[in-house]
C-alpha positions in Angstrom: 91.7 113.6 117.2 92.6 112.2 113.8 93.8 114.3 110.9 92.8 113.3 107.4 95.8 112.8 105.2 95.5 113.1 101.5 97.7 112.0 98.7 101.3 111.2 99.8 102.9 110.5 96.4 105.0 113.6 96.7 106.4 112.5 100.1 107.4 109.1 98.6 109.2 110.8 95.8 111.0 113.1 98.2 112.2 110.2 100.3 113.4 108.3 97.2 115.2 111.5 96.1 117.0 111.7 99.4 117.8 108.0 99.3 119.3 108.0 95.7 120.1 111.6 94.7 123.4 112.2 96.5 124.6 108.7 95.6 123.9 109.3 91.9 125.6 112.6 92.1 128.7 111.1 93.7 128.8 108.4 91.0 128.5 111.0 88.2 131.3 113.0 89.7 133.4 109.8 90.1 132.8 109.0 86.4 133.9 112.6 85.4 137.1 112.4 87.5 138.0 108.9 86.3 140.6 110.1 83.8 142.4 112.4 86.2 142.6 110.3 89.4 141.8 106.7 89.8 142.1 106.8 93.5 139.6 109.7 93.9 137.2 107.7 91.6 137.4 104.7 93.9 136.8 106.8 96.9 133.7 108.5 95.3 132.3 105.1 94.2 132.8 103.7 97.7 131.1 106.8 99.3 128.2 106.4 96.9 127.8 102.7 97.7 127.9 103.4 101.5 125.4 106.2 101.2 123.0 104.0 99.4 123.3 101.2 102.0 122.8 103.6 104.9 120.0 105.5 103.2 118.1 102.4 102.4 118.5 101.3 106.0 117.3 104.6 107.5 114.8 105.8 104.9 113.6 102.3 104.1 112.7 101.8 107.7 110.8 105.1 107.7 108.8 104.0 104.6 107.8 100.7 106.2 106.3 102.3 109.3 
């Protein structure tokens, strides 16, 4: 039995938000903390980069299926 699926634009937007949202938030926090602590800024930028790489790997593979 097949179910009819309608418009999935909202699902694509949700997956993109999960992929990029936290990374953008970490980068903005890193930019705000830049004056106080350069070491914390580097850590936040590295976390944002790693999150993007991992999320594109996992969520990107889900979008291809």
